[in-house]
C-alpha positions as CSV (number, residue, x, y, z in Angstrom):
1,M,158.8,41.8,27.5
2,I,154.9,41.5,27.7
3,T,153.8,39.5,24.9
4,G,150.2,39.4,23.4
5,P,147.6,41.1,21.6
6,P,147.1,45.0,22.9
7,A,145.4,45.9,26.3
8,V,142.9,48.1,23.9
9,P,142.0,46.2,20.9
10,P,142.1,48.5,17.6
11,R,138.3,47.9,17.0
12,A,137.4,49.4,20.2
13,R,139.6,52.7,20.3
14,I,137.2,54.7,18.7
15,P,134.3,53.7,20.9
16,L,136.3,53.8,24.0
17,W,138.0,57.3,23.4
18,T,134.9,58.4,22.6
19,L,133.1,56.7,25.7
20,G,136.2,58.7,27.5
21,V,135.2,62.4,26.0
22,F,131.5,61.9,27.3
23,G,132.4,60.7,30.8
24,F,135.0,63.6,31.3
25,V,132.8,66.2,30.3
26,V,129.8,64.4,32.6
27,A,132.5,64.4,35.4
28,L,133.4,67.9,35.2
29,V,130.0,69.7,34.3
30,L,128.7,67.7,37.6
31,G,132.0,68.8,39.6
32,L,131.3,72.0,39.1
33,R,128.2,72.5,39.2
34,Y,128.0,70.2,42.8
35,A,131.3,71.6,44.3
36,G,130.6,72.8,47.6
37,T,127.3,71.8,48.3
38,S,125.7,69.6,50.8
39,H,121.7,69.4,49.4
40,T,119.8,67.8,46.5
41,A,118.8,70.2,43.5
42,G,118.2,69.7,40.1
43,L,118.6,65.9,39.2
44,D,119.2,64.6,42.5
45,A,115.8,66.5,44.0
46,L,113.9,64.3,41.3
47,V,115.9,60.5,41.5
48,L,116.6,60.4,45.5
49,P,112.9,60.1,46.1
50,V,112.5,57.1,43.8
51,V,115.6,55.2,45.0
52,D,116.7,56.6,48.3
53,R,116.7,54.1,51.4
54,V,115.8,50.6,50.8
55,E,115.0,47.7,53.4
56,G,114.5,44.1,53.7
57,P,115.7,41.6,50.7
58,L,116.9,44.6,48.8
59,W,118.9,46.1,51.3
60,Y,120.6,43.0,51.9
61,L,121.4,43.2,47.5
62,A,122.3,46.9,48.0
63,T,125.1,45.8,50.6
64,A,126.1,42.5,48.8
65,I,127.1,44.8,45.5
66,D,128.4,47.9,47.6
67,F,131.0,45.4,49.0
68,A,132.4,44.9,45.4
69,G,134.1,48.4,45.6
70,E,135.3,47.7,49.3
71,P,138.3,47.1,49.9
72,V,138.5,43.2,50.4
73,G,135.7,43.0,47.5
74,A,137.8,45.4,45.2
75,V,140.6,42.6,45.4
76,V,138.4,39.9,45.2
77,V,136.8,41.2,42.1
78,I,140.1,42.2,40.5
79,A,141.8,38.8,41.4
80,L,138.7,37.1,39.8
81,F,138.9,39.4,36.4
82,G,142.8,39.3,36.7
83,W,143.0,35.5,36.5
84,L,140.1,35.4,33.5
85,C,142.8,38.1,31.4
86,L,145.4,35.8,32.0
87,R,143.0,32.3,31.4
88,H,142.2,33.8,28.2
89,R,146.2,34.9,27.0
90,R,145.6,38.7,27.4
91,S,148.0,39.6,30.1
92,R,148.4,43.4,29.1
93,T,144.4,43.5,29.9
94,A,145.0,42.0,33.5
95,I,147.8,44.7,33.7
96,L,144.8,47.6,32.7
97,M,142.2,46.4,35.0
98,L,144.9,46.4,37.6
99,A,146.8,50.1,36.7
100,A,143.3,51.5,35.8
101,S,141.6,50.6,39.1
102,A,144.8,51.9,40.9
103,V,144.2,55.0,39.1
104,T,140.6,55.4,39.6
105,V,140.5,55.0,42.8
106,A,143.3,57.7,43.3
107,L,141.4,60.6,41.3
108,T,138.2,59.9,43.2
109,S,139.9,59.9,46.5
110,G,142.0,62.8,45.4
111,L,138.7,64.7,43.3
112,K,136.5,64.4,46.8
113,P,138.1,67.4,48.9
114,L,138.8,69.4,45.8
115,T,134.5,69.1,45.1
116,G,134.2,69.6,48.0
117,R,130.4,67.8,48.5
118,L,129.4,67.4,51.4
119,I,126.4,64.5,52.1
120,H,124.8,64.1,56.0
121,G,126.8,67.2,56.4
122,E,130.1,65.6,56.9
123,F,131.0,62.9,54.2
124,L,132.4,64.1,51.0
125,S,130.8,62.2,48.5
126,Y,131.9,63.6,44.7
127,P,132.6,61.8,42.7
128,S,131.7,58.1,44.1
129,G,134.6,55.3,44.1
130,H,132.3,52.7,44.4
131,T,130.7,53.5,41.1
132,A,134.4,54.5,39.3
133,F,135.2,51.1,40.5
134,A,132.7,48.9,38.9
135,V,132.5,50.7,35.6
136,T,136.6,50.6,35.4
137,V,136.3,46.9,35.3
138,A,133.3,46.8,33.5
139,T,135.1,48.8,31.0
140,V,138.1,46.7,31.0
141,V,136.1,43.4,31.0
142,A,133.9,44.4,27.9
143,L,137.3,45.0,26.2
144,L,138.1,41.5,27.1
145,V,134.6,40.0,25.8
146,I,135.4,42.6,22.4
147,D,139.0,41.1,22.1
148,V,138.2,37.4,22.6
149,R,135.0,37.4,20.4
150,G,136.8,39.4,17.9
151,L,133.4,42.2,17.7
152,G,133.3,44.4,15.4
153,T,132.8,48.6,15.6
154,G,129.3,47.8,16.2
155,G,129.4,45.0,18.5
156,S,132.4,47.1,20.5
157,V,130.4,49.9,20.9
158,A,127.2,47.4,22.2
159,V,129.4,45.4,24.6
160,L,130.9,48.6,26.1
161,V,127.9,50.6,26.6
162,G,125.7,47.7,27.8
163,L,128.5,46.5,30.7
164,D,129.5,50.2,31.9
165,A,125.4,50.8,32.0
166,F,125.0,47.6,33.7
167,A,128.0,48.1,35.9
168,G,127.2,51.5,37.0
169,L,123.3,51.4,37.2
170,A,123.8,48.5,39.3
171,M,126.7,50.1,42.1
172,G,125.2,53.7,41.8
173,W,121.7,52.2,43.0
174,A,123.6,50.4,45.3
175,E,125.6,53.7,46.9
176,V,122.2,56.1,46.8
177,A,119.9,52.8,48.3
178,L,122.5,53.0,51.5
179,G,122.7,56.4,51.5
180,A,126.3,57.0,50.9
181,H,126.2,59.2,47.8
182,Y,123.4,61.5,46.1
183,P,123.0,59.9,42.6
184,T,124.6,62.5,40.6
185,D,127.8,61.1,42.7
186,T,127.5,58.0,41.0
187,F,127.1,60.1,37.6
188,G,130.3,61.4,38.5
189,G,132.0,58.3,39.2
190,F,130.6,56.6,36.1
191,G,132.2,59.5,33.8
192,V,135.9,59.1,35.7
193,A,136.0,56.0,34.9
194,V,135.8,55.6,31.2
195,A,137.5,59.0,31.3
196,V,140.7,56.7,33.2
197,V,140.2,54.1,31.4
198,P,141.3,54.6,27.4
199,V,144.5,56.8,29.1
200,V,145.3,54.0,30.8
201,G,144.9,51.5,28.1
202,W,146.9,54.2,25.9
203,V,150.0,54.5,28.2
204,V,150.1,50.2,29.0
205,D,150.2,49.7,25.1
206,R,152.6,52.6,24.5
207,L,154.8,51.0,27.7
208,M,154.5,47.4,27.0
209,R,155.1,47.0,23.0
210,P,158.0,45.4,21.4
211,A,161.3,48.3,21.1
C-alpha cells in the first residue's frame, strides 16, 4: 500500500474541480464549433496574425518549448517532476503525474480524428496534445506546491491558475508560432488537461487509500 498525503490536497479540491468543469466546457464548445473545419475563423482569425510564424531567436525558443511535448522531451519532463514529487515524499502525486499525462495524451490523440479539424489541409489539429501535456504537468506541479507549502484556498487558486496559464500560454504560443496548431486548438488542449487531472486524481486517491 502506497502511503503519504493524497494526490489532490483537500484544500485544492474545489478550485481544481471548478477549473476542471470550466475546461471541459471550453474543450467541448470549441470542439463542436471547429469540428470538420480547415480554415481560420472567429477567434483564430483575430489571434493568428499576431502569433503566426516566428524567425530567428524566437524560432529557437519556440522549438525548445515544443520539444518538451515531444516523446523524448515529455519523458524527461515527467522524470524530472516525478523525482521532485518523490523527493518531497509525495508518491501519489508522482503517480498522478504519470497517469494524468498518459490519459491526456491518449485522449487528445483520440479526439483528433473525432473532431476532424485539419491544418495545412492534411494534419489533424484539435485539440493540441502538446498544450494539454504541458498544462497537465503544470497542474500536478501546482498540487505539489499547494501541498508542500500548505496553502489555503486563495493561495491554491492563485497557484493553479498561475501555473496553468503560464504553461498553456508558453506551449500554446510555441505551437501556433511554429504553424502546428490554430490558437483555438491550444485552448482546447488546455481545457482537456484541466478536466482530466481532477478525475485521475480522484481515481488515484480512491485506489490508494488505506483499506
